[in-house]
C-alpha positions in Angstrom: -24.7 6.1 -8.9 -21.8 5.9 -11.5 -21.8 8.9 -13.8 -22.3 8.1 -17.5 -20.5 11.3 -18.5 -16.9 10.2 -19.4 -15.4 13.5 -18.3 -17.2 13.5 -14.9 -16.4 9.8 -14.4 -12.7 10.3 -15.2 -12.5 13.2 -12.7 -14.2 11.1 -10.0 -11.8 8.2 -10.7 -8.7 10.4 -10.5 -9.9 11.7 -7.2 -10.5 8.2 -5.8 -7.2 6.9 -7.1 -5.2 9.8 -5.7 -6.9 9.3 -2.3 -6.0 5.6 -2.3 -2.4 6.4 -3.5 -2.0 8.5 -0.4 -3.5 5.8 1.8 -1.1 3.2 0.3 2.1 5.0 -0.3 2.2 7.7 2.4 0.0 6.3 5.2 0.7 2.6 4.8 -3.0 2.0 5.5 -4.9 1.0 2.4 -8.7 1.2 2.5 -9.4 -1.0 -0.5 -7.9 -4.2 -1.9 -5.3 -4.2 -4.6 -7.9 -5.8 -6.9 -10.4 -3.0 -6.3 -7.6 -0.4 -6.9 -6.5 -2.1 -10.1 -10.2 -2.0 -11.3 -10.4 1.8 -10.7 -7.1 2.3 -12.7 -8.2 0.0 -15.5 -11.6 1.8 -15.8 -9.7 5.2 -16.0 -7.3 3.8 -18.6 -10.3 2.6 -20.7 -12.0 6.0 -20.5 -8.8 7.8 -21.5 -8.1 5.4 -24.3 -11.6 6.0 -25.7 -11.4 9.8 -25.1 -7.8 10.9 -25.5 -8.8 14.5 -25.0 -9.6 13.7 -21.4 -6.0 12.6 -20.6 -4.3 15.1 -18.2 -0.6 15.3 -17.3 -1.4 14.7 -13.6 -3.6 11.7 -14.2 -2.7 8.6 -12.1 -2.3 6.8 -15.4 0.6 9.2 -16.3 2.5 9.2 -13.1 3.9 7.0 -10.3 2.9 6.5 -6.7 2.2 9.5 -4.5 4.1 12.6 -3.5 6.7 11.9 -0.7 6.0 12.9 2.9 8.6 15.6 3.2 7.3 16.7 6.6 9.0 13.7 8.2 11.8 12.7 5.8 14.0 14.9 3.6 13.2 14.8 -0.1 15.7 12.9 -2.4 15.7 13.4 -6.2 16.4 10.1 -8.0 19.3 10.0 -10.4 16.9 8.2 -12.8 13.1 8.0 -12.4 11.8 5.0 -10.3 9.1 3.9 -12.6 6.1 1.7 -11.9 5.1 -1.4 -13.9 2.1 -2.2 -16.0 0.1 -5.2 -15.0 -1.1 -8.4 -16.6 -3.8 -10.5 -14.9 -4.0 -13.4 -17.4 -2.0 -15.2 -20.0 -3.9 -13.4 -22.8 -2.8 -10.1 -21.3 0.8 -11.4 -21.1 0.6 -12.3 -24.8 -0.8 -8.9 -25.6 2.2 -7.3 -24.0 4.4 -9.5 -26.2 2.5 -8.4 -29.3 3.0 -4.7 -28.4 6.7 -5.3 -28.2 6.7 -6.6 -31.7 6.0 -3.0 -32.9 9.4 -2.0 -31.7 11.7 -5.0 -32.0 11.7 -7.9 -34.5 14.4 -10.1 -33.0 13.9 -13.0 -30.6 13.4 -12.1 -26.9 14.6 -13.8 -23.8 12.7 -13.1 -20.6 14.0 -12.9 -17.0 11.3 -13.9 -14.5 11.6 -12.7 -10.9 9.2 -13.2 -8.0 7.3 -10.0 -7.2 8.2 -9.4 -3.6 5.3 -7.7 -1.7 7.4 -5.0 0.1 8.6 -1.4 -0.4 10.6 -0.3 -3.5 13.9 1.2 -2.5 16.8 3.0 -4.2 20.1 2.3 -2.5 23.2 4.3 -3.6 26.9 3.2 -3.2 29.8 5.6 -3.8 33.2 4.0 -4.3 31.6 0.8 -2.9 30.4 2.4 0.3 26.7 2.8 1.3 25.7 6.4 1.2 22.0 6.8 0.7 18.6 5.1 0.5 15.3 6.6 -0.6 11.7 5.4 -1.2 10.1 5.5 -4.6 7.8 8.5 -3.7 6.3 9.8 -6.9 9.0 8.3 -9.0 11.0 11.5 -9.3 11.4 12.5 -5.6 11.4 10.0 -2.8 11.9 10.1 1.0 15.4 9.9 2.5 15.4 6.8 4.7 19.2 6.3 4.8 19.6 5.9 8.5 16.8 3.4 8.7 17.9 1.2 5.8 21.4 1.2 7.2 20.0 -0.9 10.1 18.9 -3.7 7.7 21.5 -6.5 7.9 20.9 -7.6 4.3 22.0 -4.2 3.0 25.9 -4.3 3.0 27.8 -1.2 4.1 30.6 -2.1 1.7 30.4 -3.8 -1.6 32.8 -6.7 -2.3 33.6 -6.0 -6.0 37.2 -5.8 -7.3 38.3 -2.3 -8.0 38.3 -2.7 -11.8 34.7 -3.8 -11.7 33.5 -1.3 -9.1 31.4 1.6 -10.4 32.3 4.9 -8.7 28.5 5.4 -8.2 26.1 2.4 -8.2 22.4 2.9 -7.6 20.7 -0.4 -6.7 17.0 -0.8 -7.0 15.3 -3.4 -4.8 12.6 -4.3 -2.3 12.6 -4.0 1.4 10.3 -6.7 2.9 9.5 -8.3 6.2 9.8 -12.1 6.4 6.7 -13.9 7.6 8.3 -15.2 10.8 9.3 -11.6 11.7 5.8 -10.3 10.8 4.1 -12.9 13.0 6.5 -12.1 15.9 5.9 -8.4 15.5 2.1 -8.7 15.5 2.3 -10.9 18.6 4.3 -8.2 20.4 1.8 -5.5 19.2 -1.1 -7.6 20.5 0.5 -8.2 23.9 1.1 -4.4 24.2 -2.5 -3.6 23.2 -1.3 -1.9 20.0 -2.9 -2.0 16.6 -1.9 -5.1 14.5 -0.4 -4.7 11.1 -2.6 -5.9 8.3 0.1 -7.7 6.3 3.9 -7.9 6.0 4.0 -5.1 3.3 2.3 -2.6 5.6 4.6 -3.6 8.5 7.7 -3.2 6.3 6.5 0.3 5.2 5.7 1.4 8.7 9.0 0.1 10.1 10.9 2.0 7.4 9.1 5.3 8.2 10.1 5.3 11.9 11.8 8.5 13.1 14.0 6.4 15.4 16.2 4.0 13.4 16.5 1.8 16.6 12.8 0.9 16.0 13.5 0.0 12.4 16.5 -2.1 13.6 14.3 -4.1 15.9 11.8 -5.1 13.1 14.0 -7.7 11.3 13.5 -6.3 7.8 15.3 -7.8 4.8 16.1 -6.8 1.2 16.4 -8.2 -2.3 18.2 -6.3 -5.1 16.7 -6.7 -8.5 18.0 -3.9 -10.8 20.7 -1.3 -11.4 19.0 2.1 -11.6 22.1 4.1 -12.6 25.9 3.8 -12.4 29.1 5.6 -13.2 31.8 3.2 -14.5 32.1 -0.5 -14.0 32.0 -3.4 -16.4 30.2 -3.5 -19.8 26.8 -5.2 -19.3 24.7 -6.4 -22.2 22.0 -8.4 -20.4 19.9 -8.0 -17.3 21.0 -11.5 -16.2 24.6 -10.1 -16.2 23.4 -7.2 -14.1 22.0 -9.6 -11.5 25.3 -11.5 -11.4 27.2 -8.2 -10.8 24.9 -7.5 -7.9 25.5 -11.0 -6.4 29.2 -10.5 -6.8 29.0 -7.2 -5.0 27.6 -9.0 -2.0 24.0 -7.8 -2.5 21.2 -10.3 -1.9 19.5 -11.3 -5.1 16.5 -13.6 -5.0 17.5 -17.2 -5.9 14.2 -18.0 -7.7 15.0 -16.2 -10.9 14.8 -17.9 -14.3 15.7 -16.8 -17.9 13.2 -18.2 -20.4 12.8 -18.2 -24.1 9.0 -17.9 -24.6 5.9 -16.4 -23.0 4.5 -20.0 -22.7 7.4 -20.9 -20.5 6.9 -17.7 -18.6 3.2 -18.6 -18.0 4.2 -22.0 -16.7 6.7 -20.4 -14.3 4.0 -18.1 -13.0 1.5 -20.9 -12.6 4.1 -22.9 -10.6 4.6 -20.0 -8.2 0.9 -19.3 -7.9 0.6 -22.9 -6.5 3.8 -22.8 -4.4 3.8 -19.2 -3.1 3.2 -20.3 0.5 6.3 -22.5 0.5 8.3 -19.2 0.8 9.0 -17.4 4.1 8.1 -14.0 2.5 5.0 -12.9 0.6 4.8 -12.5 -3.2 1.9 -11.2 -5.2 3.0 -12.1 -8.7 6.0 -12.4 -11.1 7.9 -9.6 -12.8 8.8 -10.4 -16.4 11.6 -8.4 -18.0 13.3 -8.4 -21.4 16.9 -9.7 -20.8 18.7 -7.9 -23.6 19.6 -4.3 -22.6 19.8 -3.1 -26.2 16.3 -4.4 -26.8 15.2 -2.5 -23.7 16.6 0.7 -25.2 14.6 0.2 -28.4 11.4 -0.5 -26.4 11.8 2.6 -24.2 9.1 3.6 -21.7 5.8 5.5 -21.3 5.6 8.4 -18.8 4.8 5.8 -16.0 6.3 2.4 -16.9 8.9 0.7 -19.1 7.6 -1.2 -22.1 10.2 -3.9 -21.5 8.7 -5.2 -18.2 5.4 -6.2 -16.9 4.0 -7.5 -13.5 2.0 -10.7 -13.9 -0.3 -10.4 -10.9 -1.7 -13.4 -9.0 -5.5 -13.6 -8.5 -6.8 -13.1 -5.0 -6.9 -16.2 -2.8 -10.2 -17.6 -1.5 -11.6 -19.8 1.3 -15.0 -20.7 2.7 -16.4 -20.1 6.2 -19.6 -19.3 8.1 -20.9 -15.7 8.3 -21.9 -15.4 11.9 -23.4 -11.8 11.7 -23.4 -8.6 9.8 -22.5 -5.4 11.8 -21.9 -1.8 10.8 -18.9 0.4 11.6 -18.9 4.2 11.5 -16.0 6.1 9.9 -14.7 9.6 10.4 -17.0 11.1 7.7 -20.0 9.3 9.3 -19.9 6.6 6.5 -21.6 3.5 7.8 -19.9 0.4 6.4 -21.3 -3.1 6.8 -18.8 -5.8 7.7 -19.0 -9.6 8.2 -18.2 -11.4 11.4 -16.8 -14.7 10.4 -15.9 -18.0 11.9 -12.0 -17.8 11.8 -10.5 -19.1 8.6 -7.0 -19.1 7.1 -6.7 -17.1 3.9 -3.4 -16.1 2.2 -1.5 -17.4 5.2 -3.3 -15.4 7.9 -6.4 -15.8 10.0 -9.5 -13.8 9.0 -12.4 -13.1 11.3 -13.8 -9.9 9.8 -14.4 -8.9 6.2 -15.8 -5.9 4.5 -19.1 -5.9 2.7 -18.6 -2.3 1.3 -22.1 -0.9 1.3 -25.8 -1.7 1.4 -26.0 -2.4 -2.4 -23.2 -4.9 -2.2 -24.9 -6.8 0.6 -28.1 -6.9 -1.5 -26.4 -7.8 -4.8 -24.3 -10.6 -3.1 -27.3 -11.7 -1.1 -25.2 -12.8 1.9 -27.1 -13.6 5.1 -26.2 -14.4 8.7 -25.7 -18.2 8.9 -24.5 -18.5 5.3 -21.4 -20.3 4.3 -19.6 -17.7 2.3 -16.5 -17.3 0.1 -13.9 -15.0 1.5 -10.9 -13.7 -0.3 -8.0 -11.3 0.5 -7.9 -9.5 -2.8 -4.4 -8.2 -3.3 -3.6 -10.0 0.0 -4.6 -6.9 2.0 -8.2 -6.4 3.0 -10.5 -9.5 3.3 -13.9 -9.3 1.5 -16.9 -11.5 1.2 -17.3 -12.6 -2.4 -20.7 -14.3 -2.0 -22.7 -17.1 -0.5 -22.5 -20.9 -1.2 -26.2 -21.2 -1.8 -26.2 -25.0 -1.6 -25.3 -24.7 2.1 -27.7 -21.9 3.0 -29.8 -22.7 6.1 -33.5 -22.9 5.5 -34.3 -20.1 7.9 -31.6 -17.7 6.9 -33.1 -14.2 6.6 -32.1 -11.4 4.3 -30.2 -8.7 6.2 -31.5 -5.2 6.2 -29.5 -2.1 6.8 -30.1 -0.5 10.2 -32.0 2.8 10.3 -30.1 4.1 13.3 -26.4 4.5 14.1 -25.1 1.6 16.2 -23.0 4.0 18.2 -25.2 7.1 18.9 -28.6 6.0 17.7 -28.9 8.9 15.3 -30.7 8.3 11.9 -28.7 6.7 9.1 -29.3 8.4 5.8 -28.4 7.3 2.3 -28.0 10.4 0.0 -29.6 10.5 -3.4 -27.2 9.2 -6.1 -24.8 7.7 -3.5 -24.1 4.1 -2.7 -23.0 4.9 0.8 -25.0 5.5 4.0 -24.1 8.1 6.6 -24.7 8.8 10.3 -26.4 12.2 10.5 -24.9 13.2 13.9 -21.7 15.1 13.5 -21.1 14.7 17.2 -21.3 10.9 17.0 -18.6 9.5 19.3 -17.6 7.0 16.6 -17.0 9.7 14.0 -15.3 11.9 16.6 -12.8 9.2 17.5 -12.1 8.4 13.9 -11.6 12.1 12.9 -9.1 12.6 15.8 -7.2 9.4 14.9 -7.0 10.5 11.3 -5.8 14.0 12.2 -3.0 12.5 14.3 -2.0 9.9 11.7 1.2 9.7 9.5 0.7 11.8 6.4 -1.4 14.3 8.4 -0.1 15.7 11.7 1.9 12.6 12.4 1.5 12.6 16.2 3.4 9.5 17.3 1.7 7.7 20.2 -1.7 9.1 19.4 -3.2 6.0 17.8 -6.7 4.6 17.8 -6.7 3.1 21.3 -5.2 6.2 22.9 -7.8 8.4 21.2 -10.6 6.1 22.4 -9.3 6.4 26.0 -9.0 10.2 25.8 -12.5 10.6 24.4 -14.1 8.3 26.8 -12.4 10.2 29.7 -13.7 13.4 28.3 -10.2 14.9 27.8 -10.6 15.2 24.0 -13.7 15.9 22.0 -12.2 17.4 18.8 -8.8 17.9 17.2 -8.2 21.2 18.9 -8.4 19.6 22.4 -5.2 17.6 21.6 -3.2 20.8 22.0 -4.7 21.5 25.5 -3.6 18.1 27.0 -1.3 18.4 30.0 1.0 16.2 31.9 -1.5 15.9 34.7 -4.3 14.8 32.3 -2.2 12.0 30.8 -0.3 10.7 33.8 -3.6 9.8 35.5 -4.6 7.5 32.6 -4.1 3.7 32.8 -1.0 2.6 30.9 0.8 5.9 30.9 4.0 6.6 32.8 6.5 9.5 32.8 8.3 8.4 29.6 5.2 7.8 27.5 3.6 11.0 28.7 6.7 13.0 27.8 7.0 11.3 24.4 3.3 12.1 23.5 3.5 15.7 24.7 6.7 16.1 22.7 5.0 14.6 19.6 2.1 17.0 20.0 4.4 20.0 20.3 6.4 18.9 17.2 3.2 18.6 15.2 2.7 22.4 15.5 5.5 22.8 12.9 3.7 20.7 10.2 2.9 22.6 7.0 -0.6 23.7 6.1 -1.0 20.9 3.6 -0.7 18.4 6.5 -3.4 20.2 8.5 -5.7 20.1 5.5 -5.1 16.3 5.1 -5.7 15.9 8.8 -9.1 17.6 8.6 -10.3 14.8 6.4 -12.1 16.9 3.8 -13.7 14.6 1.3 -11.8 14.2 -2.0 -8.9 16.3 -0.7 -5.9 14.0 -0.7 -2.2 14.8 -0.3 -1.8 16.5 -3.7 -5.1 18.5 -3.4 -4.0 19.7 0.0 -0.7 20.9 -1.4 -2.5 22.8 -4.2 -4.8 24.5 -1.7 -2.0 25.3 0.7 0.0 26.8 -2.1 -3.0 28.9 -3.3 -4.3 30.1 0.1 -1.4 29.6 2.5 
């Protein structure tokens, strides 16, 4: 049940958004779609706009991203904040952005339109023309040092090709690291052949590849890079327009996306966006919208920024893509907290350039409200191009004997009762020793952002629990060479690597342990606060 108290609802939304920020930015493993995330943020913005007294300095509406994972990569303070962008989801919202700008500037505006690459934002620094550092966005102020990994990306030059009189002594380039679709498909094929977990989309695979401890793994992933902004610089030529900045980057030998246009009106901008919405799959990389920027740098200075985003730019986000297919059955999965989530088993269908066979149905209420039934032809979409979901049935195609689905009363894994708590939309398995919960808890404990035990993924955890070697997170630290070498698929090297990763995890800070324990509503920032207070 959604609280009608604005203060309580705002607190709940902040906790949810922070949790999902950690899943997206730190763990590269989102649990909800971009569209669902955007809806949470939009609801929080509306509450804060109606009740300004509820705005807090640490609200997700006032800051960027998530705190960097400093347990794996050294922290890097950006020379200038790496801000986020506000979003527009329609032409009306794009026009509203233009109207807001009129409060600050009265002269005509030219707009630079750039494809919004679905990858990982990156700061790349050159000193005297030589590559010296790369860092992720992090929370916008402090990012993660991924210098060694980005150095393996062929598209990022080691030396700039500018003439000495045009070369800044320090040049910070902002851009996007991404994985081309052919490389993504090849990587997932290799993952599948090796029995490893598949990446959900190219953005997740790019993020996971960047956060490897071994740069050789990053080098093998065929990542690429587009530069789209100068973050900061010392020296160099006088630049008056963003379009001149892009030309400087091109001249320096940095890759700049060729599909960039400078336009004189928001009507032209809308036409540009509609064209790429229709032709996005003609590209060999994924985009999820168009970034629209004011071209004149003096006008940008007049417009300024909020605490989170510049007023001179906006992301025009594409709507989620949809397809129809047959819903074969509705099943229930059990998560680490015991949450029972219904999901649809589908006839395979292509959506957003990939094949979908499973889609979330969220909870019992959503199944009832959408009234989807086994045998239905349903509309499926990949909202935000991440997690497939069932939108609803095509009633004209419903079989006559299609029966409404009812939520099971017993856990499909351990047969314990499933209970829906009062005031909750979710249903839970009541058995804390449920094998499904246990496996998910252990997998979460070992995941990146928690204890970061490389090699202890979902399939390995399942094998260890089925063999009786691990029943809780503490058992991880009792595993021996003899235990592991006897398992199918393990050899000297893989056993040694896993034991070394387990040993290294003992040095993780208390905040990582708290995240790993999976306490409800305790995300990365909450864990750091608790660790600071009680550690």
